[in-house]
Structure formats: structure tokens, C-alpha cells
NUTOR-511482 format. One record per residue: residue in one letter; residue number from 0; x, y, z of N, C-alpha, C, O in turn. Coordinates in pm, 1 decimal. Layout:
// residues N
R   vexnu   zaba         nu         nv         nw        cau        cav        caw         cu         cv         cw         ou         ov         ow
R       A    NUM          X          Y          Z          X          Y          Z          X          Y          Z          X          Y          Z
...
//
This chain:
// residues 190
R   vexnu   zaba         nu         nv         nw        cau        cav        caw         cu         cv         cw         ou         ov         ow
R       M      0       73.6     -128.7       22.9        5.5      -22.7        1.9      111.7      127.9      -20.2      219.7      139.6       37.6
R       E      1       64.2      214.5      -97.8      160.6      350.9      -47.7       33.0      470.1      -14.8      -87.5      482.1      -37.2
R       L      2      111.1      524.4       32.7       20.4      648.6      100.7       98.3      784.9       66.0      201.5      801.2      131.2
R       Y      3       76.2      851.5        4.7       81.0     1007.6      -34.1       87.9     1107.1       62.0      -18.6     1102.6      123.5
R       I      4      181.0     1222.2      120.3      211.5     1311.0      188.8      205.2     1436.0      163.9      299.6     1482.5      100.0
R       K      5      112.0     1513.8      198.9      154.4     1674.3      113.7      232.7     1767.4      224.2      207.1     1751.9      343.6
R       N      6      303.8     1839.3      191.9      398.1     1873.2      239.1      554.2     1836.3      311.9      622.1     1901.6      391.2
R       M      7      573.7     1720.4      255.9      661.5     1616.9      322.7      805.3     1681.7      258.8      816.4     1642.7      142.6
R       V      8      897.1     1752.3      291.8      969.7     1833.2      229.2     1108.8     1777.2      314.4     1165.0     1756.8      206.8
R       C      9     1153.8     1758.8      358.0     1303.3     1741.2      425.5     1359.1     1635.0      508.8     1267.2     1558.3      537.6
R       L     10     1452.3     1603.2      551.9     1475.4     1485.2      637.2     1418.5     1498.5      768.4     1426.1     1390.5      827.0
R       R     11     1365.1     1587.0      836.8     1323.6     1609.2      959.6     1167.5     1554.7      962.3     1128.1     1511.1     1070.5
R       C     12     1053.3     1554.1      822.3      954.3     1508.5      779.0      993.8     1415.0      777.9      960.9     1354.1      879.7
R       K     13     1075.9     1338.6      689.8     1111.5     1162.1      689.5     1099.4     1104.4      831.0     1036.9     1000.7      853.5
R       L     14     1175.2     1191.7      945.4     1198.1     1116.1     1043.5     1086.1     1106.5     1174.2     1083.8     1032.3     1272.3
R       A     15      988.5     1223.9     1125.6      866.5     1229.5     1172.0      763.7     1150.2     1143.1      667.5     1114.3     1211.0
R       V     16      809.5     1117.7      988.6      671.4     1039.1      965.6      736.8      897.8     1011.9      647.3      817.2     1037.3
R       K     17      853.1      850.3     1028.3      894.1      714.4     1027.8      839.9      662.0     1202.4      795.4      558.1     1251.2
R       N     18      870.8      784.8     1248.0      806.2      807.7     1449.6      666.0      758.7     1448.9      628.7      663.8     1517.8
R       I     19      564.8      848.5     1343.0      483.2      818.9     1354.1      423.9      658.6     1324.2      326.8      605.6     1378.2
R       L     20      491.7      615.5     1247.1      452.6      473.0     1196.4      531.8      392.6     1304.0      441.5      324.1     1352.0
R       Q     21      599.4      372.9     1343.7      685.5      301.7     1457.5      565.7      292.3     1592.4      513.2      184.1     1618.6
R       E     22      542.7      378.5     1646.0      429.9      452.3     1732.4      280.6      323.1     1710.7      216.6      245.7     1781.9
R       L     23      284.8      361.7     1582.7      127.3      303.2     1557.0      148.2      176.5     1522.5       53.0      100.3     1506.1
R       E     24      298.7      130.0     1504.1      332.5      -66.6     1471.1      266.7      -73.0     1320.4      193.9     -169.3     1296.5
R       I     25      281.6       -7.1     1251.7      248.7        6.4     1075.3      404.2        2.0     1018.5      484.8       93.1      999.7
R       E     26      415.1     -166.8      995.5      556.5     -199.8      915.4      531.9      -96.0      777.4      437.3      -49.5      713.9
R       Y     27      660.4      -93.2      776.3      701.4      -26.1      625.1      811.7      -26.7      539.4      924.5       -2.8      582.3
R       T     28      779.9      -62.5      373.5      930.3      -52.1      317.6     1027.2       36.0      275.7     1144.6        5.8      254.4
R       K     29      955.6      194.7      258.7      992.0      265.5      229.1      940.4      413.7      273.7      825.9      442.3      239.0
R       V     30     1014.3      509.8      347.1      937.8      642.7      341.3     1054.6      703.6      294.9     1171.0      679.5      327.1
R       E     31      978.8      843.9      158.8     1046.8      901.3      100.8      991.9     1032.0       81.1      876.6     1030.7      124.0
R       L     32     1023.6     1146.8       34.3      955.6     1264.2       57.7      868.5     1258.0      -48.1      896.9     1246.5     -167.3
R       G     33      721.2     1269.5       22.0      595.4     1256.4      -17.8      523.7     1148.5      -48.7      406.8     1152.9      -87.2
R       N     34      584.0     1056.3      -34.7      525.1      919.3        4.6      590.5      776.4       79.9      711.8      757.7       89.4
R       I     35      491.2      685.4      128.2      519.0      599.2      184.4      493.3      457.2      124.2      385.0      443.7       67.1
R       T     36      582.4      342.7      129.1      519.3      218.6      114.1      482.4      124.5      211.3      572.5      101.7      292.1
R       L     37      430.4       93.8      219.9      354.9        9.6      350.5      381.3     -103.5      305.6      414.9     -118.9      188.2
R       K     38      366.0     -248.6      430.7      417.0     -353.9      387.4      264.5     -450.5      330.3      241.1     -526.5      236.3
R       N     39      175.5     -388.1      462.5       60.8     -438.1      414.1      -60.4     -334.7      427.6      -41.6     -221.9      473.4
R       E     40     -166.5     -372.7      391.6     -289.2     -194.8      372.4     -314.7     -198.6      520.7     -299.8     -285.6      606.4
R       L     41     -350.5      -96.6      521.4     -450.7      -25.7      654.6     -589.5      -47.6      646.9     -656.1      -46.6      543.4
R       T     42     -629.2      -67.1      760.1     -793.0      -50.8      811.0     -818.2      101.3      780.1     -725.8      182.5      774.6
R       S     43     -940.6      131.1      761.9     -989.6      261.1      755.4     -948.0      337.5      889.5     -889.3      444.7      904.2
R       D     44    -1014.4      216.9     1011.9     -932.2      405.3     1103.7     -817.7      382.2     1130.5     -813.0      450.0     1233.2
R       K     45     -676.1      322.3     1117.3     -597.0      363.9     1134.9     -508.9      438.7     1038.7     -405.9      500.2     1066.2
R       L     46     -575.7      420.8      901.5     -587.6      495.9      799.6     -591.7      657.1      822.9     -512.7      739.1      776.2
R       A     47     -724.0      686.1      922.2     -751.5      808.7      931.1     -678.0      836.2     1075.8     -670.5      954.8     1108.1
R       L     48     -617.8      729.5     1174.8     -549.4      787.5     1274.2     -401.1      824.7     1247.5     -312.4      869.2     1320.2
R       V     49     -408.1      782.6     1088.5     -257.8      847.7     1072.8     -247.9      953.8      979.4     -154.0     1009.4      922.5
R       G     50     -361.7      965.5      979.6     -416.4     1122.9      867.1     -418.7     1231.1     1000.5     -375.4     1345.8      988.9
R       V     51     -476.1     1177.3     1130.5     -458.5     1317.8     1238.4     -325.6     1273.2     1279.0     -329.7     1331.6     1387.3
R       L     52     -256.9     1239.5     1279.5     -111.2     1234.2     1395.1       13.0     1288.7     1243.2      129.3     1325.0     1260.9
R       L     53      -48.5     1279.6     1123.2       38.3     1373.0     1052.1      -26.6     1538.9     1070.9       41.2     1641.1     1082.0
R       E     54     -105.1     1533.7     1070.6     -158.5     1658.6     1053.9     -135.4     1794.9     1175.8     -140.1     1917.5     1166.1
R       E     55     -112.2     1709.9     1276.3      -52.6     1757.7     1410.4      103.4     1836.5     1421.8      152.2     1922.3     1495.3
R       I     56      157.5     1741.1     1285.4      291.2     1772.8     1261.1      326.3     1872.0     1103.5      418.5     1885.1     1023.0
R       G     57      200.0     1920.5     1124.3      190.1     2025.0      983.3      215.0     1897.5      829.9      257.8     1961.2      733.6
R       L     58      202.1     1789.2      806.3      179.1     1726.9      706.0       61.6     1697.9      655.5      -25.1     1725.3      738.5
R       E     59        3.4     1641.0      526.1     -182.4     1581.1      524.5     -129.7     1467.9      434.7      -30.4     1465.0      362.1
R       L     60     -212.3     1386.7      456.7     -243.4     1261.6      408.9     -295.3     1306.7      263.1     -382.3     1392.7      276.5
R       V     61     -274.1     1281.3      152.3     -318.5     1287.8       33.8     -424.7     1147.8      -11.0     -412.0     1025.4       -9.2
R       N     62     -496.3     1212.4      -37.1     -649.5     1093.9      -81.1     -680.2     1094.2     -231.0     -703.2      983.8     -280.3
R       R     63     -684.2     1207.2     -315.5     -713.5     1235.5     -415.3     -635.6     1218.5     -505.3     -525.9     1273.5     -496.8
R       K     64     -672.8     1122.7     -640.3     -520.7     1146.6     -771.3     -474.5     1277.2     -801.2     -353.4     1299.2     -797.9
R       V     65     -572.3     1385.6     -835.9     -569.3     1483.8     -874.8     -437.2     1543.7     -738.7     -324.1     1582.7     -767.6
R       N     66     -487.8     1535.9     -612.2     -343.4     1527.6     -465.6     -287.4     1489.0     -536.7     -240.8     1569.9     -616.9
R       R     67     -256.3     1350.8     -554.6     -112.5     1284.8     -564.2       -9.2     1333.3     -682.1      113.2     1320.2     -682.5
R       V     68     -101.3     1398.8     -791.8        9.2     1465.9     -881.0       42.6     1607.3     -859.8      135.7     1660.9     -919.8
R       V     69      -49.9     1683.4     -754.9       44.1     1864.3     -719.1      151.2     1772.4     -640.5      261.3     1827.2     -642.6
R       N     70      152.4     1610.4     -550.2      221.8     1639.5     -432.8      347.5     1525.1     -500.5      445.1     1492.1     -433.1
R       K     71      325.5     1478.4     -632.1      394.7     1416.1     -648.6      536.4     1541.9     -743.7      657.1     1518.7     -749.8
R       V     72      484.2     1629.7     -785.6      550.6     1758.3     -877.5      595.0     1829.7     -753.9      704.8     1885.3     -756.7
R       T     73      528.7     1833.8     -655.8      605.5     1911.5     -547.1      738.6     1839.9     -483.3      847.6     1893.2     -462.1
R       T     74      702.6     1715.8     -460.6      882.9     1685.7     -416.9      954.8     1665.2     -539.9     1065.4     1616.2     -517.0
R       L     75      933.3     1683.8     -655.8     1019.2     1654.0     -749.4     1053.1     1794.2     -749.8     1170.0     1809.7     -784.8
R       L     76      987.0     1912.8     -720.9     1056.9     2035.4     -741.0     1141.3     1983.1     -637.6     1234.7     1917.2     -683.4
R       V     77     1137.3     1993.5     -485.2     1196.8     2031.4     -399.7     1350.4     1944.6     -416.1     1461.4     1993.6     -395.0
R       E     78     1317.9     1788.9     -464.3     1440.0     1757.2     -470.6     1539.5     1780.1     -584.6     1652.5     1733.7     -599.6
R       L     79     1454.9     1879.8     -675.7     1558.0     1947.8     -796.4     1621.3     2058.4     -742.2     1712.0     2116.3     -801.9
R       V     80     1578.7     2093.2     -629.6     1614.7     2247.1     -593.4     1717.8     2202.5     -474.7     1827.6     2248.1     -443.1
R       Q     81     1645.8     2103.9     -425.5     1820.2     2112.1     -338.2     1914.6     2040.4     -376.0     2013.4     2027.2     -303.8
R       S     82     1907.6     1995.5     -464.2     2070.7     1870.6     -564.6     2150.6     1998.8     -598.4     2260.8     1993.8     -653.0
R       V     83     2095.1     2102.6     -566.5     2175.0     2237.3     -638.2     2260.0     2212.5     -775.1     2379.8     2227.5     -798.9
R       N     84     2147.6     2167.1     -858.3     2234.5     2116.2     -972.5     2112.9     2146.4    -1124.8     2068.5     2061.8    -1202.5
R       I     85     2095.6     2252.0    -1123.1     2018.3     2263.7    -1278.8     2075.8     2355.7    -1353.7     2101.3     2467.6    -1309.2
R       S     86     2102.6     2319.1    -1475.0     2133.8     2327.7    -1566.0     2129.3     2455.4    -1653.2     2019.7     2441.6    -1707.4
R       R     87     2170.8     2548.3    -1690.7     2075.7     2634.9    -1760.8     2027.8     2619.7    -1874.9     1960.0     2713.7    -1916.3
R       D     88     2047.9     2477.8    -1980.7     1921.5     2447.8    -2038.3     1814.5     2319.5    -2031.6     1784.3     2223.7    -2102.8
R       F     89     1781.8     2367.0    -1922.7     1681.4     2291.5    -1869.3     1606.3     2316.1    -1828.4     1592.6     2388.0    -1729.5
R       S     90     1499.4     2243.4    -1916.4     1358.8     2252.0    -1945.1     1292.7     2211.5    -1857.9     1309.3     2097.9    -1813.5
R       F     91     1205.6     2290.6    -1813.8     1131.7     2271.7    -1682.7      994.4     2170.1    -1727.6      958.1     2080.0    -1652.0
R       S     92      924.1     2197.7    -1860.1      799.4     2152.4    -1869.4      832.6     1989.9    -1948.5      737.5     1914.1    -1967.5
R       V     93      950.2     1956.0    -1982.9     1009.6     1837.3    -2049.9     1042.7     1803.7    -1911.1      975.5     1702.7    -1890.5
R       Y     94     1110.3     1831.8    -1800.2     1084.9     1724.1    -1677.6      981.3     1689.2    -1587.6      977.1     1583.0    -1525.4
R       I     95      889.0     1790.1    -1581.1      744.1     1761.3    -1548.2      729.2     1627.0    -1602.2      754.4     1511.7    -1567.0
R       S     96      654.7     1715.5    -1747.8      634.7     1599.7    -1817.0      665.7     1399.8    -1858.1      596.8     1304.5    -1894.5
R       E     97      799.3     1424.5    -1825.3      867.9     1318.9    -1802.9      847.1     1210.7    -1659.1      814.7     1092.8    -1645.3
R       K     98      887.8     1331.0    -1558.9      850.7     1259.1    -1412.0      707.1     1219.6    -1376.2      690.8     1152.7    -1274.1
R       V     99      620.0     1248.6    -1437.3      483.6     1233.8    -1418.2      396.3     1161.5    -1486.6      287.1     1118.5    -1449.4
R       S    100      467.4     1146.7    -1621.4      418.9     1077.5    -1718.3      292.4     1134.4    -1766.9      215.9     1049.8    -1813.1
R       K    101      249.5     1258.7    -1768.5      140.9     1352.4    -1771.4      203.2     1443.5    -1874.1      318.6     1446.7    -1917.0
R       N    102       96.5     1517.3    -1902.6       78.3     1640.6    -2012.3      184.2     1741.0    -1943.9      269.9     1658.5    -1912.1
R       Y    103      209.9     1805.1    -1921.7      275.4     1940.2    -1869.7      148.8     2033.9    -1853.8       75.7     2075.0    -1763.6
R       V    104      161.1     2043.4    -1970.6        9.5     2194.3    -1917.7     -153.1     2125.5    -1868.5     -233.1     2215.1    -1841.4
R       Y    105     -209.1     1983.8    -1854.4     -228.3     1912.8    -1783.0     -231.8     1944.2    -1600.1     -322.1     1979.4    -1524.2
R       V    106      -62.8     1906.0    -1576.7      -25.0     1881.9    -1482.7      -16.5     2050.7    -1412.2      -52.5     2073.5    -1296.7
R       A    107       20.7     2124.4    -1476.9       26.2     2285.0    -1483.5     -101.1     2373.2    -1436.5     -107.3     2473.7    -1365.6
R       Y    108     -208.0     2291.3    -1508.3     -378.9     2312.4    -1449.8     -377.9     2262.9    -1294.2     -386.3     2334.0    -1194.1
R       L    109     -364.5     2112.3    -1302.6     -415.5     2079.5    -1158.2     -358.2     2155.7    -1072.5     -423.9     2195.2     -976.1
R       F    110     -183.5     2204.2    -1093.4     -102.0     2245.5     -993.1     -170.1     2403.4     -936.7     -204.7     2437.4     -823.5
R       S    111     -171.2     2468.7    -1050.1     -206.2     2618.5     -992.2     -409.5     2645.5     -974.7     -485.4     2742.4     -974.3
R       K    112     -421.1     2510.2     -964.1     -630.0     2526.3     -934.6     -610.4     2456.5     -775.3     -685.6     2504.7     -690.6
R       Q    113     -565.9     2405.4     -753.4     -502.0     2331.7     -574.8     -436.6     2381.5     -528.3     -439.4     2361.3     -406.9
R       E    114     -324.0     2486.3     -579.7     -233.7     2558.0     -493.4     -250.2     2704.8     -474.5     -196.6     2768.6     -383.9
R       N    115     -324.3     2751.4     -562.2     -325.4     2900.9     -588.6     -216.1     2947.9     -633.6     -190.1     3056.4     -581.4
R       I    116     -129.4     2908.4     -719.0       -4.2     2955.3     -732.5       69.6     2884.1     -902.6      115.3     2770.3     -892.3
R       T    117       75.7     2933.2    -1007.9      143.5     2870.5    -1097.8      257.3     2787.6    -1058.8      309.3     2801.5     -948.2
R       L    118      301.9     2695.0    -1151.0      384.0     2578.0    -1105.0      505.6     2649.9    -1141.8      593.5     2622.8    -1060.0
R       E    119      552.4     2742.7    -1245.6      663.7     2799.7    -1264.0      719.9     2900.1    -1140.7      834.9     2911.1    -1098.3
R       Q    120      580.5     2978.3    -1092.9      624.7     3085.0     -983.4      674.6     2996.8     -874.3      782.3     3026.7     -822.6
R       Y    121      601.2     2878.2     -827.3      655.8     2807.4     -735.7      769.9     2744.7     -722.6      836.4     2715.3     -623.3
R       F    122      794.9     2715.5     -915.0      932.3     2642.5     -904.6     1069.1     2768.3     -876.1     1188.8     2745.1     -858.7
R       L    123      991.2     2914.0     -880.3     1093.7     3005.0     -861.3     1134.7     3043.5     -717.3     1242.2     3048.3     -657.5
R       L    124     1004.7     3069.1     -685.5     1005.5     3069.7     -533.7     1091.6     2961.1     -451.5     1124.9     3001.1     -340.0
R       L    125     1120.9     2870.8     -475.3     1161.0     2733.0     -428.4     1307.1     2757.8     -459.7     1371.3     2693.5     -376.6
R       K    126     1391.9     2824.3     -545.1     1470.5     2839.4     -562.4     1540.1     2955.7     -505.1     1657.4     2962.4     -468.5
R       I    127     1423.2     3071.8     -502.8     1452.8     3140.8     -457.8     1520.3     3150.5     -282.5     1610.5     3216.1     -230.3
R       E    128     1413.7     3039.8     -229.3     1476.3     3044.7      -70.3     1639.4     2918.7      -94.2     1732.3     2902.2      -15.1
R       K    129     1621.6     2867.3     -200.7     1742.1     2764.3     -193.6     1888.1     2882.4     -160.2     1975.0     2887.4      -73.2
R       V    130     1855.6     2960.0     -274.2     1935.5     3073.2     -331.0     1955.3     3148.2     -140.8     2068.5     3148.6      -92.4
R       K    131     1873.2     3185.9      -83.7     1863.1     3242.5       56.7     1963.2     3138.5      137.6     2055.9     3190.3      199.8
R       E    132     1950.0     3000.4      140.1     2035.0     2921.8      197.4     2198.8     2947.2      159.6     2295.6     2996.2      217.8
R       L    133     2178.1     2898.6       57.0     2332.6     2933.8      -19.1     2388.2     3065.1       15.9     2506.2     3047.7       46.3
R       L    134     2362.6     3161.2       23.1     2388.7     3320.6       60.7     2440.3     3276.5      188.6     2561.1     3283.4      211.0
R       I    135     2346.6     3225.1      287.2     2349.3     3244.0      460.8     2502.3     3174.4      468.2     2603.5     3232.0      508.2
R       D    136     2494.0     3041.9      421.7     2580.1     2950.7      386.2     2726.2     3027.7      365.8     2771.3     3066.4      473.6
R       G    137     2788.0     3050.3      281.1     2814.0     3151.1      256.1     2946.5     3030.2      160.5     3066.7     3055.6      153.2
R       E    138     2885.8     2918.6      106.1     3002.7     2854.5       76.6     3026.9     2902.7      -74.9     3143.4     2908.8     -114.1
R       Y    139     2941.5     2930.8     -145.6     2908.8     2935.2     -297.6     2960.4     3149.6     -311.2     2895.4     3233.1     -248.3
R       N    140     3016.0     3167.4     -353.4     2963.7     3318.4     -470.1     2842.6     3313.9     -555.9     2775.6     3214.7     -584.5
R       L    141     2821.8     3463.4     -600.1     2690.4     3443.8     -632.1     2673.1     3395.0     -790.3     2571.2     3354.5     -846.2
R       T    142     2801.7     3412.0     -841.2     2848.5     3360.8     -973.9     2823.2     3185.1     -948.2     2736.1     3125.8    -1011.8
R       I    143     2884.1     3136.7     -878.7     2854.7     2987.2     -842.5     2725.3     2963.4     -845.0     2682.0     2885.2     -929.6
R       I    144     2631.2     3031.1     -745.5     2522.3     3027.6     -697.8     2417.7     3030.1     -861.2     2354.8     2935.8     -909.1
R       S    145     2425.9     3116.7     -894.2     2347.7     3179.3    -1040.3     2367.0     3033.4    -1101.2     2265.5     2964.6    -1090.8
R       K    146     2486.9     2965.0    -1168.8     2525.4     2832.8    -1198.6     2459.5     2747.4    -1185.9     2397.6     2709.8    -1285.5
R       K    147     2442.8     2682.3    -1068.8     2422.7     2628.1    -1015.3     2256.9     2588.2     -960.8     2207.0     2486.9     -911.9
R       M    148     2206.8     2717.5     -995.8     2035.4     2713.0     -977.1     1989.9     2742.9    -1143.1     1874.0     2782.2    -1156.1
R       G    149     2069.6     2727.9    -1267.5     2028.3     2679.7    -1373.5     1993.2     2908.4    -1431.0     1956.0     2945.0    -1542.5
R       Y    150     2015.7     2979.3    -1340.4     2045.0     3119.1    -1434.9     2115.6     3115.6    -1508.0     2189.0     3016.9    -1505.6
R       S    151     2136.1     3211.0    -1608.7     2155.1     3249.2    -1750.3     2280.7     3357.6    -1720.3     2370.9     3367.5    -1803.5
R       S    152     2281.7     3426.5    -1615.0     2385.9     3511.5    -1518.3     2360.7     3542.5    -1381.5     2269.0     3491.3    -1317.3
R       V    153     2437.1     3621.4    -1339.2     2401.8     3667.8    -1186.8     2289.4     3816.0    -1243.7     2167.7     3798.9    -1236.8
R       S    154     2318.9     3888.5    -1271.7     2196.8     3955.0    -1301.6     2050.3     3886.4    -1351.3     1942.1     3944.6    -1359.1
R       H    155     2076.6     3761.2    -1378.9     1894.3     3747.5    -1405.7     1877.7     3669.9    -1257.7     1760.3     3641.3    -1234.1
R       L    156     1959.4     3636.3    -1169.0     1930.7     3574.3    -1031.3     1901.9     3677.4     -969.9     1798.6     3684.5     -903.4
R       S    157     1982.9     3771.3     -979.9     1966.0     3914.4     -897.8     1784.4     3967.0     -929.0     1712.7     3984.3     -830.4
R       A    158     1728.6     3987.2    -1067.6     1667.8     4064.2    -1063.8     1524.6     3944.4    -1051.8     1414.3     3984.8    -1015.1
R       H    159     1539.5     3856.3    -1073.9     1405.2     3733.5     -988.5     1448.8     3759.3     -807.3     1357.0     3775.9     -726.9
R       F    160     1561.2     3759.5     -771.7     1559.5     3751.8     -634.1     1490.5     3874.8     -580.8     1418.2     3870.4     -481.3
R       K    161     1521.6     4016.8     -669.5     1478.3     4110.7     -596.7     1307.5     4125.9     -638.9     1240.9     4198.9     -565.6
R       R    162     1241.7     4061.1     -749.7     1162.1     4089.3     -774.4     1097.3     4015.5     -658.9     1004.8     4082.5     -612.9
R       A    163     1119.0     3873.1     -582.3     1028.9     3763.1     -496.0     1076.2     3833.7     -366.0      978.3     3837.4     -291.5
R       T    164     1179.3     3888.9     -308.9     1202.7     3960.7     -161.8     1210.3     4094.9     -149.2     1179.9     4144.8      -40.9
R       G    165     1250.8     4174.3     -254.4     1211.1     4286.7     -226.0     1370.3     4346.4     -197.4     1389.6     4464.5     -168.5
R       L    166     1470.5     4254.8     -209.0     1625.3     4276.4     -202.2     1713.1     4228.8     -253.3     1723.9     4107.0     -267.6
R       T    167     1785.5     4302.3     -287.8     1945.2     4248.7     -393.1     2024.6     4139.8     -276.1     2045.1     4151.5     -155.3
R       P    168     2066.0     4000.5     -403.6     2092.4     3921.3     -323.1     2209.5     3943.2     -189.3     2225.7     3870.5      -91.4
R       K    169     2308.6     4118.8     -240.7     2432.0     4148.3     -165.9     2315.7     4184.5      -11.4     2298.0     4137.7      101.1
R       A    170     2283.7     4249.1      -61.3     2138.6     4317.5       82.4     2142.8     4255.3      142.9     2205.0     4275.5      247.2
R       F    171     2054.6     4091.7      108.0     2006.9     4003.4      196.7     2125.8     3923.7      262.1     2113.0     3873.3      373.7
R       K    172     2256.7     3912.7      179.9     2345.7     3860.0      233.8     2418.8     3925.2      323.9     2468.6     3863.2      417.8
R       A    173     2435.5     4054.3      309.5     2466.6     4095.3      409.4     2434.7     4157.1      519.9     2512.8     4221.0      590.4
R       N    174     2255.9     4130.8      549.1     2209.9     4086.8      716.6     2096.6     4043.1      707.9     1986.9     4098.9      709.4
R       P    175     2145.2     3879.5      693.0     2017.4     3781.9      634.3     1909.5     3779.6      788.7     1788.3     3765.3      772.8
R       T    176     1958.8     3792.4      910.0     1835.1     3803.6     1022.4     1766.7     3881.3      991.2     1652.2     3848.2      960.4
R       G    177     1809.3     4028.7      985.1     1783.4     4124.1     1052.2     1678.4     4124.9      918.5     1569.0     4169.2      953.4
R       L    178     1682.6     4085.4      766.4     1622.0     4157.7      671.9     1489.7     4031.8      680.6     1368.9     4036.2      657.1
R       R    179     1601.0     3903.2      735.1     1455.3     3790.1      688.9     1303.3     3840.9      786.7     1189.1     3822.5      744.7
R       K    180     1340.3     3913.7      936.8     1219.7     3976.9     1009.4     1147.6     4084.9      946.7     1032.1     4127.3      947.2
R       E    181     1233.6     4107.6      904.3     1126.6     4262.9      812.7     1066.2     4198.3      701.5      947.8     4228.8      687.5
R       L    182     1114.6     4113.5      613.0     1037.0     4020.7      506.9      939.2     3965.1      570.2      825.3     3957.2      524.3
R       D    183      988.7     3905.3      723.8      878.4     3843.7      760.7      714.5     3953.1      781.0      595.6     3935.1      755.0
R       K    184      789.0     4055.2      835.1      644.0     4174.9      882.8      604.8     4193.1      743.4      496.0     4249.8      752.7
R       V    185      628.8     4178.9      630.1      599.9     4257.0      497.7      495.9     4149.0      437.0      380.0     4167.5      400.0
R       I    186      571.6     4032.7      438.2      457.5     3907.4      391.5      329.1     3902.9      491.9      226.2     3874.8      430.4
R       E    187      309.7     3924.1      634.4      223.5     3882.1      734.9      109.3     3993.1      704.1      -13.0     3982.1      712.9
R       T    188      192.4     4108.5      663.3       61.8     4231.6      629.8      -34.7     4248.2      496.9     -135.1     4315.4      473.1
R       K    189       61.0     4135.1      406.9       -6.0     4101.6      254.3     -111.2     4015.3      227.2     -150.2     4000.0      111.5
//
């Protein structure tokens, strides 16, 4: 039996899900970002309990087929961005179509209808969040970050970054903690 989970985007999420499964004595063969492979079928009561416990930690059990497609796309994009290895000639639509085995236009429609944001906007936001992490980490300079994240140039990355955050990458890097607090205030008021 496979279960699909929304908002499962990091190692901590995987560990939290494994803890829930162990607590409920549910045997599994695999826990990956966005899905779990169980050894046996669950009763509807046990499945409902899993759903409740997942919601308590900010995750959501996905039941409908449409939700599964959107969840799979979300997981694919998170994994892609976390890999920090997006080539300049990367084709977003081809990647999605091949990985999900569905027409890109159909997937993009489902995604935007369910998430209230376009697939492209979501991908750009994920990339900007990863750029923020890389800037704070300080391991790479902006030129290398722009190449690793699939931007054609530093100015292209800077333009997207400024549009998404209202700040230049250099301004963000100079004071990420203070600026992050200011950004959070701006976002809360919107």
C-alpha cells in the first residue's frame, strides 16, 4: 500500500513520519519525500489515525488522484532545487512531463487550481529560498550560485531575487537575520 503525503519536504519530515509509523506499529518498506510504501493494507480507522497524527506535525495525507499528482510534482521540484544542480538548458516542462508521465499543460493546470500559484512561480520561489540558504551558508559566491541554480547570469538571478524578496542578493547576504525579520513582517501584512 502506498500513502502520499503533502508538505513532506525535508529529512526531519521523513524522521517524523517514521516515528509515527513506529508508534502505531505500522510496518513499512520505504519512507521517501512525499510518499510511504507500507508492507500491508491499513484499516480505514488506522488510516484515519495516521492522517490525524500527520496533521499534528503539519503534514497532510493525500487521498485524491489529483492531489497525488500535485504532491508528486511538489516533491520532484523540492528534490531538484535541493540538489543544487540545475543546468542552464534545463527544460522545466519536459522535466515535469517525463517525471509525472502526464502532459505538462494538464499538470500545470491541476497544480495552479489546487495550490493557487502557477507551477513556474512555485519553482521560482523554491529556487529563491535555496539561493537564500546558499547565501547564508557562504560556501559559494553569487556567480557559482547562479550557475548551480540554472540562471543564465548573476543579473538574471539578482532580478528574480529582487522581484521575489524586494532585496538584492548582496543586501540579503549582508544582514540575513535582520532582513528576514523585516520580510516576515511585510509578508504577514499582505
